[in-house]
PDB file of N, CA, C and O in Angstrom:
ATOM      1  N   MET A   1    -120.701  14.708-183.459  1.00  0.00           N
ATOM      2  CA  MET A   1    -119.632  15.184-184.724  1.00  0.00           C
ATOM      3  C   MET A   1    -118.892  14.476-185.660  1.00  0.00           C
ATOM      4  O   MET A   1    -118.122  13.603-185.258  1.00  0.00           O
ATOM      5  N   GLU A   2    -118.984  14.675-186.663  1.00  0.00           N
ATOM      6  CA  GLU A   2    -117.830  13.830-187.404  1.00  0.00           C
ATOM      7  C   GLU A   2    -116.748  15.025-187.849  1.00  0.00           C
ATOM      8  O   GLU A   2    -116.924  16.197-188.182  1.00  0.00           O
ATOM      9  N   ALA A   3    -115.565  14.211-187.707  1.00  0.00           N
ATOM     10  CA  ALA A   3    -114.719  15.445-188.414  1.00  0.00           C
ATOM     11  C   ALA A   3    -113.150  14.463-189.138  1.00  0.00           C
ATOM     12  O   ALA A   3    -112.489  13.446-188.929  1.00  0.00           O
ATOM     13  N   SER A   4    -113.209  15.312-189.803  1.00  0.00           N
ATOM     14  CA  SER A   4    -111.896  14.580-191.100  1.00  0.00           C
ATOM     15  C   SER A   4    -110.708  15.087-190.515  1.00  0.00           C
ATOM     16  O   SER A   4    -110.599  16.040-189.744  1.00  0.00           O
ATOM     17  N   ILE A   5    -109.508  14.064-191.140  1.00  0.00           N
ATOM     18  CA  ILE A   5    -108.615  14.308-191.081  1.00  0.00           C
ATOM     19  C   ILE A   5    -107.721  15.512-191.167  1.00  0.00           C
ATOM     20  O   ILE A   5    -106.559  15.548-190.762  1.00  0.00           O
ATOM     21  N   VAL A   6    -108.686  16.944-191.997  1.00  0.00           N
ATOM     22  CA  VAL A   6    -108.306  17.733-192.381  1.00  0.00           C
ATOM     23  C   VAL A   6    -108.490  18.839-191.027  1.00  0.00           C
ATOM     24  O   VAL A   6    -107.672  19.680-190.653  1.00  0.00           O
ATOM     25  N   ASP A   7    -109.785  18.542-190.469  1.00  0.00           N
ATOM     26  CA  ASP A   7    -110.453  18.977-189.519  1.00  0.00           C
ATOM     27  C   ASP A   7    -109.712  19.337-188.664  1.00  0.00           C
ATOM     28  O   ASP A   7    -109.425  20.435-188.187  1.00  0.00           O
ATOM     29  N   LEU A   8    -109.208  17.660-188.375  1.00  0.00           N
ATOM     30  CA  LEU A   8    -108.434  17.487-186.876  1.00  0.00           C
ATOM     31  C   LEU A   8    -106.886  18.566-187.039  1.00  0.00           C
ATOM     32  O   LEU A   8    -106.263  19.413-186.400  1.00  0.00           O
ATOM     33  N   ARG A   9    -106.856  18.060-187.945  1.00  0.00           N
ATOM     34  CA  ARG A   9    -105.569  19.369-188.300  1.00  0.00           C
ATOM     35  C   ARG A   9    -105.908  21.003-187.870  1.00  0.00           C
ATOM     36  O   ARG A   9    -105.618  21.790-186.969  1.00  0.00           O
ATOM     37  N   TYR A  10    -106.757  20.965-189.187  1.00  0.00           N
ATOM     38  CA  TYR A  10    -107.232  22.565-188.617  1.00  0.00           C
ATOM     39  C   TYR A  10    -107.551  23.134-187.906  1.00  0.00           C
ATOM     40  O   TYR A  10    -107.132  24.269-187.678  1.00  0.00           O
ATOM     41  N   ARG A  11    -108.799  22.286-187.024  1.00  0.00           N
ATOM     42  CA  ARG A  11    -109.808  22.514-186.611  1.00  0.00           C
ATOM     43  C   ARG A  11    -110.014  22.184-185.293  1.00  0.00           C
ATOM     44  O   ARG A  11    -111.112  22.050-184.754  1.00  0.00           O
ATOM     45  N   MET A  12    -108.478  22.000-184.573  1.00  0.00           N
ATOM     46  CA  MET A  12    -108.514  20.901-183.069  1.00  0.00           C
ATOM     47  C   MET A  12    -109.192  21.357-182.313  1.00  0.00           C
ATOM     48  O   MET A  12    -109.436  20.435-181.535  1.00  0.00           O
ATOM     49  N   LYS A  13    -109.933  22.614-181.842  1.00  0.00           N
ATOM     50  CA  LYS A  13    -110.365  23.582-180.965  1.00  0.00           C
ATOM     51  C   LYS A  13    -111.773  23.485-181.607  1.00  0.00           C
ATOM     52  O   LYS A  13    -112.771  23.355-180.898  1.00  0.00           O
ATOM     53  N   GLU A  14    -111.820  23.531-182.549  1.00  0.00           N
ATOM     54  CA  GLU A  14    -113.314  23.152-182.196  1.00  0.00           C
ATOM     55  C   GLU A  14    -113.901  21.844-181.698  1.00  0.00           C
ATOM     56  O   GLU A  14    -115.027  21.916-181.205  1.00  0.00           O
ATOM     57  N   VAL A  15    -113.322  20.688-181.750  1.00  0.00           N
ATOM     58  CA  VAL A  15    -113.486  19.338-181.813  1.00  0.00           C
ATOM     59  C   VAL A  15    -113.177  18.780-180.769  1.00  0.00           C
ATOM     60  O   VAL A  15    -113.652  17.662-180.572  1.00  0.00           O
ATOM     61  N   LEU A  16    -112.114  19.489-179.577  1.00  0.00           N
ATOM     62  CA  LEU A  16    -111.580  19.972-178.488  1.00  0.00           C
ATOM     63  C   LEU A  16    -113.082  20.307-177.983  1.00  0.00           C
ATOM     64  O   LEU A  16    -113.739  19.561-177.257  1.00  0.00           O
ATOM     65  N   ALA A  17    -113.355  21.097-178.304  1.00  0.00           N
ATOM     66  CA  ALA A  17    -114.765  22.542-177.795  1.00  0.00           C
ATOM     67  C   ALA A  17    -116.309  21.464-177.444  1.00  0.00           C
ATOM     68  O   ALA A  17    -117.168  21.568-176.568  1.00  0.00           O
ATOM     69  N   ALA A  18    -116.057  20.068-179.020  1.00  0.00           N
ATOM     70  CA  ALA A  18    -116.975  19.565-178.792  1.00  0.00           C
ATOM     71  C   ALA A  18    -116.661  18.148-178.150  1.00  0.00           C
ATOM     72  O   ALA A  18    -117.160  17.355-178.950  1.00  0.00           O
ATOM     73  N   LEU A  19    -116.223  17.594-177.355  1.00  0.00           N
ATOM     74  CA  LEU A  19    -116.022  17.129-176.227  1.00  0.00           C
ATOM     75  C   LEU A  19    -115.654  17.524-175.076  1.00  0.00           C
ATOM     76  O   LEU A  19    -115.040  16.858-174.243  1.00  0.00           O
ATOM     77  N   ASP A  20    -116.050  18.726-174.978  1.00  0.00           N
ATOM     78  CA  ASP A  20    -115.580  19.388-173.851  1.00  0.00           C
ATOM     79  C   ASP A  20    -117.289  19.217-173.287  1.00  0.00           C
ATOM     80  O   ASP A  20    -117.670  18.953-172.147  1.00  0.00           O
ATOM     81  N   ARG A  21    -118.274  19.520-174.770  1.00  0.00           N
ATOM     82  CA  ARG A  21    -119.824  19.711-174.542  1.00  0.00           C
ATOM     83  C   ARG A  21    -119.782  17.651-174.125  1.00  0.00           C
ATOM     84  O   ARG A  21    -120.727  17.542-173.344  1.00  0.00           O
ATOM     85  N   GLY A  22    -119.389  16.738-174.240  1.00  0.00           N
ATOM     86  CA  GLY A  22    -119.418  15.475-174.362  1.00  0.00           C
ATOM     87  C   GLY A  22    -120.228  15.062-175.242  1.00  0.00           C
ATOM     88  O   GLY A  22    -121.066  14.231-174.892  1.00  0.00           O
ATOM     89  N   GLU A  23    -120.200  15.490-176.503  1.00  0.00           N
ATOM     90  CA  GLU A  23    -119.937  14.998-177.678  1.00  0.00           C
ATOM     91  C   GLU A  23    -118.902  13.969-177.974  1.00  0.00           C
ATOM     92  O   GLU A  23    -117.747  13.773-177.598  1.00  0.00           O
ATOM     93  N   LYS A  24    -119.734  13.384-178.785  1.00  0.00           N
ATOM     94  CA  LYS A  24    -118.718  11.498-179.386  1.00  0.00           C
ATOM     95  C   LYS A  24    -118.845  12.621-180.517  1.00  0.00           C
ATOM     96  O   LYS A  24    -119.791  13.322-180.876  1.00  0.00           O
ATOM     97  N   VAL A  25    -116.886  12.465-181.136  1.00  0.00           N
ATOM     98  CA  VAL A  25    -116.259  12.430-182.455  1.00  0.00           C
ATOM     99  C   VAL A  25    -116.102  11.405-183.190  1.00  0.00           C
ATOM    100  O   VAL A  25    -115.500  10.431-182.736  1.00  0.00           O
ATOM    101  N   THR A  26    -116.637  11.406-184.550  1.00  0.00           N
ATOM    102  CA  THR A  26    -116.316   9.676-185.161  1.00  0.00           C
ATOM    103  C   THR A  26    -115.544  10.865-186.262  1.00  0.00           C
ATOM    104  O   THR A  26    -116.082  11.875-186.717  1.00  0.00           O
ATOM    105  N   VAL A  27    -114.172  10.396-186.502  1.00  0.00           N
ATOM    106  CA  VAL A  27    -113.252  10.552-187.152  1.00  0.00           C
ATOM    107  C   VAL A  27    -113.283  10.178-188.492  1.00  0.00           C
ATOM    108  O   VAL A  27    -113.518   8.971-188.535  1.00  0.00           O
ATOM    109  N   LEU A  28    -113.170  10.598-189.483  1.00  0.00           N
ATOM    110  CA  LEU A  28    -113.310   9.764-190.939  1.00  0.00           C
ATOM    111  C   LEU A  28    -112.294  10.500-191.819  1.00  0.00           C
ATOM    112  O   LEU A  28    -112.052  11.693-192.004  1.00  0.00           O
ATOM    113  N   TYR A  29    -111.671   9.089-192.406  1.00  0.00           N
ATOM    114  CA  TYR A  29    -110.792   9.146-193.361  1.00  0.00           C
ATOM    115  C   TYR A  29    -111.228   8.752-194.921  1.00  0.00           C
ATOM    116  O   TYR A  29    -111.566   7.607-195.225  1.00  0.00           O
ATOM    117  N   ARG A  30    -111.180   9.748-195.775  1.00  0.00           N
ATOM    118  CA  ARG A  30    -111.559   9.388-196.606  1.00  0.00           C
ATOM    119  C   ARG A  30    -112.888   8.988-196.983  1.00  0.00           C
ATOM    120  O   ARG A  30    -113.170   7.943-197.570  1.00  0.00           O
ATOM    121  N   GLY A  31    -113.790  10.001-196.561  1.00  0.00           N
ATOM    122  CA  GLY A  31    -115.616   9.679-195.745  1.00  0.00           C
ATOM    123  C   GLY A  31    -115.684   8.428-195.513  1.00  0.00           C
ATOM    124  O   GLY A  31    -116.698   7.861-195.922  1.00  0.00           O
ATOM    125  N   GLU A  32    -114.633   7.606-194.787  1.00  0.00           N
ATOM    126  CA  GLU A  32    -114.726   6.442-193.810  1.00  0.00           C
ATOM    127  C   GLU A  32    -114.773   5.961-192.800  1.00  0.00           C
ATOM    128  O   GLU A  32    -113.634   5.742-192.387  1.00  0.00           O
ATOM    129  N   GLU A  33    -115.488   5.674-192.167  1.00  0.00           N
ATOM    130  CA  GLU A  33    -115.026   6.385-189.619  1.00  0.00           C
ATOM    131  C   GLU A  33    -113.823   5.027-190.051  1.00  0.00           C
ATOM    132  O   GLU A  33    -113.722   3.951-190.641  1.00  0.00           O
ATOM    133  N   ARG A  34    -113.346   5.678-189.539  1.00  0.00           N
ATOM    134  CA  ARG A  34    -111.884   5.305-188.950  1.00  0.00           C
ATOM    135  C   ARG A  34    -111.633   5.193-187.149  1.00  0.00           C
ATOM    136  O   ARG A  34    -110.984   4.397-186.470  1.00  0.00           O
ATOM    137  N   ALA A  35    -112.416   6.301-186.820  1.00  0.00           N
ATOM    138  CA  ALA A  35    -112.301   6.121-184.741  1.00  0.00           C
ATOM    139  C   ALA A  35    -113.607   6.561-184.174  1.00  0.00           C
ATOM    140  O   ALA A  35    -114.666   6.875-184.718  1.00  0.00           O
ATOM    141  N   LEU A  36    -113.321   6.511-183.219  1.00  0.00           N
ATOM    142  CA  LEU A  36    -114.733   7.315-182.489  1.00  0.00           C
ATOM    143  C   LEU A  36    -114.139   7.809-180.794  1.00  0.00           C
ATOM    144  O   LEU A  36    -114.066   7.102-179.789  1.00  0.00           O
ATOM    145  N   LEU A  37    -113.674   9.697-181.022  1.00  0.00           N
ATOM    146  CA  LEU A  37    -113.588  10.115-179.792  1.00  0.00           C
ATOM    147  C   LEU A  37    -114.555  10.133-179.259  1.00  0.00           C
ATOM    148  O   LEU A  37    -115.651  10.486-179.695  1.00  0.00           O
ATOM    149  N   VAL A  38    -114.038   9.429-177.366  1.00  0.00           N
ATOM    150  CA  VAL A  38    -114.917   9.834-176.900  1.00  0.00           C
ATOM    151  C   VAL A  38    -114.665  10.685-175.334  1.00  0.00           C
ATOM    152  O   VAL A  38    -113.582  10.565-174.761  1.00  0.00           O
ATOM    153  N   PRO A  39    -115.463  11.293-174.911  1.00  0.00           N
ATOM    154  CA  PRO A  39    -114.845  12.776-174.074  1.00  0.00           C
ATOM    155  C   PRO A  39    -114.971  11.732-172.524  1.00  0.00           C
ATOM    156  O   PRO A  39    -115.732  10.786-172.321  1.00  0.00           O
ATOM    157  N   LEU A  40    -114.036  12.269-171.706  1.00  0.00           N
ATOM    158  CA  LEU A  40    -113.593  11.380-170.383  1.00  0.00           C
ATOM    159  C   LEU A  40    -114.604  11.292-169.925  1.00  0.00           C
ATOM    160  O   LEU A  40    -115.592  11.579-170.601  1.00  0.00           O
ATOM    161  N   PRO A  41    -114.719  10.886-168.683  1.00  0.00           N
ATOM    162  CA  PRO A  41    -115.457  11.201-167.514  1.00  0.00           C
ATOM    163  C   PRO A  41    -115.000  12.469-167.004  1.00  0.00           C
ATOM    164  O   PRO A  41    -113.782  12.643-167.002  1.00  0.00           O
ATOM    165  N   ARG A  42    -115.711  13.344-166.591  1.00  0.00           N
ATOM    166  CA  ARG A  42    -115.087  14.626-165.781  1.00  0.00           C
ATOM    167  C   ARG A  42    -114.789  14.152-164.417  1.00  0.00           C
ATOM    168  O   ARG A  42    -115.785  13.802-163.784  1.00  0.00           O
ATOM    169  N   LYS A  43    -113.467  14.042-163.716  1.00  0.00           N
ATOM    170  CA  LYS A  43    -113.322  14.193-162.073  1.00  0.00           C
ATOM    171  C   LYS A  43    -113.793  15.155-161.609  1.00  0.00           C
ATOM    172  O   LYS A  43    -113.765  16.246-162.178  1.00  0.00           O
ATOM    173  N   LYS A  44    -114.429  14.903-160.256  1.00  0.00           N
ATOM    174  CA  LYS A  44    -114.828  16.020-159.103  1.00  0.00           C
ATOM    175  C   LYS A  44    -113.418  16.237-158.844  1.00  0.00           C
ATOM    176  O   LYS A  44    -112.544  15.373-158.775  1.00  0.00           O
ATOM    177  N   SER A  45    -113.244  18.034-158.649  1.00  0.00           N
ATOM    178  CA  SER A  45    -111.794  18.184-157.786  1.00  0.00           C
ATOM    179  C   SER A  45    -112.361  18.839-156.354  1.00  0.00           C
ATOM    180  O   SER A  45    -113.156  19.656-155.890  1.00  0.00           O
ATOM    181  N   LYS A  46    -111.344  17.852-156.014  1.00  0.00           N
ATOM    182  CA  LYS A  46    -111.521  18.796-154.161  1.00  0.00           C
ATOM    183  C   LYS A  46    -110.864  19.641-153.969  1.00  0.00           C
ATOM    184  O   LYS A  46    -109.673  19.617-154.279  1.00  0.00           O
ATOM    185  N   LYS A  47    -111.445  20.651-153.394  1.00  0.00           N
ATOM    186  CA  LYS A  47    -110.597  22.220-153.082  1.00  0.00           C
ATOM    187  C   LYS A  47    -110.321  21.957-151.655  1.00  0.00           C
ATOM    188  O   LYS A  47    -111.167  21.486-150.895  1.00  0.00           O
ATOM    189  N   VAL A  48    -109.370  22.206-151.380  1.00  0.00           N
ATOM    190  CA  VAL A  48    -108.724  21.654-150.809  1.00  0.00           C
ATOM    191  C   VAL A  48    -108.112  23.045-149.706  1.00  0.00           C
ATOM    192  O   VAL A  48    -106.916  23.279-149.880  1.00  0.00           O
ATOM    193  N   PRO A  49    -108.906  24.045-148.506  1.00  0.00           N
ATOM    194  CA  PRO A  49    -108.192  24.788-148.061  1.00  0.00           C
ATOM    195  C   PRO A  49    -106.813  25.044-148.264  1.00  0.00           C
ATOM    196  O   PRO A  49    -106.128  24.023-148.315  1.00  0.00           O
ATOM    197  N   PRO A  50    -106.073  26.368-148.423  1.00  0.00           N
ATOM    198  CA  PRO A  50    -104.830  26.053-148.167  1.00  0.00           C
ATOM    199  C   PRO A  50    -103.744  25.350-147.347  1.00  0.00           C
ATOM    200  O   PRO A  50    -102.775  24.657-147.659  1.00  0.00           O
ATOM    201  N   ARG A  51    -104.463  25.950-145.715  1.00  0.00           N
ATOM    202  CA  ARG A  51    -103.655  25.753-144.688  1.00  0.00           C
ATOM    203  C   ARG A  51    -103.977  24.197-144.583  1.00  0.00           C
ATOM    204  O   ARG A  51    -103.285  23.510-143.832  1.00  0.00           O
ATOM    205  N   LYS A  52    -105.201  23.519-145.453  1.00  0.00           N
ATOM    206  CA  LYS A  52    -104.984  22.064-145.112  1.00  0.00           C
ATOM    207  C   LYS A  52    -104.578  21.379-145.889  1.00  0.00           C
ATOM    208  O   LYS A  52    -104.751  20.168-145.754  1.00  0.00           O
ATOM    209  N   ALA A  53    -104.194  21.664-146.504  1.00  0.00           N
ATOM    210  CA  ALA A  53    -103.547  20.832-147.822  1.00  0.00           C
ATOM    211  C   ALA A  53    -102.320  20.100-147.356  1.00  0.00           C
ATOM    212  O   ALA A  53    -101.567  20.705-146.593  1.00  0.00           O
ATOM    213  N   PRO A  54    -102.025  18.873-147.719  1.00  0.00           N
ATOM    214  CA  PRO A  54    -101.121  18.258-146.750  1.00  0.00           C
ATOM    215  C   PRO A  54     -99.602  18.869-146.792  1.00  0.00           C
ATOM    216  O   PRO A  54     -98.839  18.533-145.887  1.00  0.00           O
ATOM    217  N   GLY A  55     -99.118  19.802-147.869  1.00  0.00           N
ATOM    218  CA  GLY A  55     -97.799  19.892-148.030  1.00  0.00           C
ATOM    219  C   GLY A  55     -97.492  21.227-146.846  1.00  0.00           C
ATOM    220  O   GLY A  55     -96.428  21.706-146.453  1.00  0.00           O
ATOM    221  N   PHE A  56     -98.922  21.553-146.507  1.00  0.00           N
ATOM    222  CA  PHE A  56     -98.310  23.478-145.723  1.00  0.00           C
ATOM    223  C   PHE A  56     -97.722  23.112-144.362  1.00  0.00           C
ATOM    224  O   PHE A  56     -97.955  22.221-143.545  1.00  0.00           O
ATOM    225  N   GLY A  57     -96.552  24.527-144.453  1.00  0.00           N
ATOM    226  CA  GLY A  57     -96.311  24.092-143.206  1.00  0.00           C
ATOM    227  C   GLY A  57     -95.051  22.827-143.129  1.00  0.00           C
ATOM    228  O   GLY A  57     -94.624  22.380-142.065  1.00  0.00           O
ATOM    229  N   MET A  58     -94.558  22.357-144.587  1.00  0.00           N
ATOM    230  CA  MET A  58     -93.508  21.140-144.328  1.00  0.00           C
ATOM    231  C   MET A  58     -92.019  21.689-143.912  1.00  0.00           C
ATOM    232  O   MET A  58     -91.174  21.170-143.183  1.00  0.00           O
ATOM    233  N   TRP A  59     -92.005  22.709-144.512  1.00  0.00           N
ATOM    234  CA  TRP A  59     -90.553  23.462-144.319  1.00  0.00           C
ATOM    235  C   TRP A  59     -90.524  24.433-142.850  1.00  0.00           C
ATOM    236  O   TRP A  59     -89.580  25.136-142.488  1.00  0.00           O
ATOM    237  N   LYS A  60     -91.344  24.317-142.407  1.00  0.00           N
ATOM    238  CA  LYS A  60     -91.497  25.369-141.060  1.00  0.00           C
ATOM    239  C   LYS A  60     -90.245  25.281-140.066  1.00  0.00           C
ATOM    240  O   LYS A  60     -89.855  26.291-139.481  1.00  0.00           O
ATOM    241  N   ASP A  61     -89.699  24.173-139.917  1.00  0.00           N
ATOM    242  CA  ASP A  61     -88.429  23.811-138.988  1.00  0.00           C
ATOM    243  C   ASP A  61     -86.791  23.875-139.611  1.00  0.00           C
ATOM    244  O   ASP A  61     -85.748  23.651-138.997  1.00  0.00           O
ATOM    245  N   ARG A  62     -86.979  24.251-141.007  1.00  0.00           N
ATOM    246  CA  ARG A  62     -85.944  24.195-141.657  1.00  0.00           C
ATOM    247  C   ARG A  62     -84.906  25.822-141.484  1.00  0.00           C
ATOM    248  O   ARG A  62     -85.398  26.915-141.764  1.00  0.00           O
ATOM    249  N   ALA A  63     -83.824  25.698-141.110  1.00  0.00           N
ATOM    250  CA  ALA A  63     -82.685  26.719-140.187  1.00  0.00           C
ATOM    251  C   ALA A  63     -82.378  27.265-141.390  1.00  0.00           C
ATOM    252  O   ALA A  63     -81.778  28.330-141.248  1.00  0.00           O
ATOM    253  N   ASP A  64     -82.586  26.895-142.719  1.00  0.00           N
ATOM    254  CA  ASP A  64     -82.265  28.125-143.707  1.00  0.00           C
ATOM    255  C   ASP A  64     -83.020  28.660-144.299  1.00  0.00           C
ATOM    256  O   ASP A  64     -82.870  29.473-145.211  1.00  0.00           O
ATOM    257  N   LEU A  65     -83.795  28.313-143.902  1.00  0.00           N
ATOM    258  CA  LEU A  65     -85.100  29.331-144.024  1.00  0.00           C
ATOM    259  C   LEU A  65     -85.782  30.337-143.649  1.00  0.00           C
ATOM    260  O   LEU A  65     -86.847  30.730-144.126  1.00  0.00           O
ATOM    261  N   ALA A  66     -84.858  31.010-142.318  1.00  0.00           N
ATOM    262  CA  ALA A  66     -84.823  31.210-141.361  1.00  0.00           C
ATOM    263  C   ALA A  66     -85.713  32.558-141.501  1.00  0.00           C
ATOM    264  O   ALA A  66     -86.720  32.964-140.921  1.00  0.00           O
ATOM    265  N   ASP A  67     -84.452  33.340-143.081  1.00  0.00           N
ATOM    266  CA  ASP A  67     -84.418  34.504-143.326  1.00  0.00           C
ATOM    267  C   ASP A  67     -85.188  34.327-145.181  1.00  0.00           C
ATOM    268  O   ASP A  67     -84.358  34.176-146.077  1.00  0.00           O
ATOM    269  N   PRO A  68     -86.053  34.348-145.411  1.00  0.00           N
ATOM    270  CA  PRO A  68     -86.548  33.990-146.207  1.00  0.00           C
ATOM    271  C   PRO A  68     -86.073  34.684-147.778  1.00  0.00           C
ATOM    272  O   PRO A  68     -86.027  34.242-148.926  1.00  0.00           O
ATOM    273  N   ALA A  69     -85.682  36.322-146.971  1.00  0.00           N
ATOM    274  CA  ALA A  69     -85.388  37.166-148.367  1.00  0.00           C
ATOM    275  C   ALA A  69     -83.887  36.964-148.426  1.00  0.00           C
ATOM    276  O   ALA A  69     -83.572  37.932-149.118  1.00  0.00           O
ATOM    277  N   ALA A  70     -82.695  36.294-148.130  1.00  0.00           N
ATOM    278  CA  ALA A  70     -81.642  35.742-147.854  1.00  0.00           C
ATOM    279  C   ALA A  70     -81.776  34.622-148.513  1.00  0.00           C
ATOM    280  O   ALA A  70     -81.310  34.390-149.628  1.00  0.00           O
ATOM    281  N   TRP A  71     -82.454  33.855-147.802  1.00  0.00           N
ATOM    282  CA  TRP A  71     -82.787  32.485-148.854  1.00  0.00           C
ATOM    283  C   TRP A  71     -82.742  32.812-150.751  1.00  0.00           C
ATOM    284  O   TRP A  71     -81.995  32.319-151.595  1.00  0.00           O
ATOM    285  N   LEU A  72     -83.626  33.613-150.874  1.00  0.00           N
ATOM    286  CA  LEU A  72     -84.146  33.565-152.228  1.00  0.00           C
ATOM    287  C   LEU A  72     -83.074  34.886-152.935  1.00  0.00           C
ATOM    288  O   LEU A  72     -82.923  34.961-154.155  1.00  0.00           O
ATOM    289  N   ARG A  73     -82.473  35.748-152.081  1.00  0.00           N
ATOM    290  CA  ARG A  73     -80.959  35.839-152.889  1.00  0.00           C
ATOM    291  C   ARG A  73     -80.393  34.952-153.183  1.00  0.00           C
ATOM    292  O   ARG A  73     -80.180  34.753-154.379  1.00  0.00           O
ATOM    293  N   ASP A  74     -79.914  34.045-152.178  1.00  0.00           N
ATOM    294  CA  ASP A  74     -78.907  33.089-152.590  1.00  0.00           C
ATOM    295  C   ASP A  74     -79.143  31.990-154.270  1.00  0.00           C
ATOM    296  O   ASP A  74     -78.476  31.711-155.266  1.00  0.00           O
ATOM    297  N   GLN A  75     -80.261  31.746-153.809  1.00  0.00           N
ATOM    298  CA  GLN A  75     -81.477  30.768-155.555  1.00  0.00           C
ATOM    299  C   GLN A  75     -80.955  31.406-156.076  1.00  0.00           C
ATOM    300  O   GLN A  75     -80.299  30.908-156.991  1.00  0.00           O
ATOM    301  N   ARG A  76     -80.867  32.937-155.882  1.00  0.00           N
ATOM    302  CA  ARG A  76     -80.871  33.624-157.592  1.00  0.00           C
ATOM    303  C   ARG A  76     -80.228  34.691-157.850  1.00  0.00           C
ATOM    304  O   ARG A  76     -80.443  35.732-158.470  1.00  0.00           O
ATOM    305  N   ARG A  77     -78.657  33.839-156.731  1.00  0.00           N
ATOM    306  CA  ARG A  77     -77.912  34.285-157.083  1.00  0.00           C
ATOM    307  C   ARG A  77     -76.883  33.474-158.571  1.00  0.00           C
ATOM    308  O   ARG A  77     -76.886  32.283-158.883  1.00  0.00           O
ATOM    309  N   GLY A  78     -76.219  34.447-159.136  1.00  0.00           N
ATOM    310  CA  GLY A  78     -75.546  33.182-160.456  1.00  0.00           C
ATOM    311  C   GLY A  78     -74.353  32.012-159.728  1.00  0.00           C
ATOM    312  O   GLY A  78     -73.658  32.175-158.725  1.00  0.00           O
ATOM    313  N   ARG A  79     -74.442  30.773-160.691  1.00  0.00           N
ATOM    314  CA  ARG A  79     -73.368  30.241-160.003  1.00  0.00           C
ATOM    315  C   ARG A  79     -72.202  30.116-159.755  1.00  0.00           C
ATOM    316  O   ARG A  79     -71.703  29.389-158.895  1.00  0.00           O
ATOM    317  N   PHE A  80     -71.552  30.989-160.673  1.00  0.00           N
ATOM    318  CA  PHE A  80     -69.766  31.768-160.026  1.00  0.00           C
ATOM    319  C   PHE A  80     -69.867  32.459-159.774  1.00  0.00           C
ATOM    320  O   PHE A  80     -68.754  32.985-159.761  1.00  0.00           O
ATOM    321  N   ASP A  81     -71.112  33.605-159.193  1.00  0.00           N
ATOM    322  CA  ASP A  81     -70.781  34.892-158.991  1.00  0.00           C
ATOM    323  C   ASP A  81     -69.871  34.912-157.308  1.00  0.00           C
ATOM    324  O   ASP A  81     -69.935  34.029-156.453  1.00  0.00           O
ATOM    325  N   ALA A  82     -69.382  35.705-157.266  1.00  0.00           N
ATOM    326  CA  ALA A  82     -68.081  35.637-155.995  1.00  0.00           C
ATOM    327  C   ALA A  82     -68.645  36.372-154.671  1.00  0.00           C
ATOM    328  O   ALA A  82     -68.531  37.546-154.319  1.00  0.00           O
ATOM    329  N   SER A  83     -69.306  35.258-154.048  1.00  0.00           N
ATOM    330  CA  SER A  83     -69.753  35.443-152.658  1.00  0.00           C
ATOM    331  C   SER A  83     -69.594  36.773-151.281  1.00  0.00           C
ATOM    332  O   SER A  83     -70.119  36.591-150.183  1.00  0.00           O
TER     333      SER A  83
END
């Protein structure tokens, strides 16, 4: 795909869609090639079940979180509210 500077400004969504399809985009400035946009290789994401995630249960021993509703109320309380 070829795209001018105006295309990059007003039709960036289409340029990004072309990159998502794996196309290379040549950037033109006044009709001359100035740059080549190449899509990055896709990373395969490792989906980890929530209970297997490394951070799962990291706060289970915190005493201040024994009552989550009270902790949340305290977090939502204004900075200068009277206790």
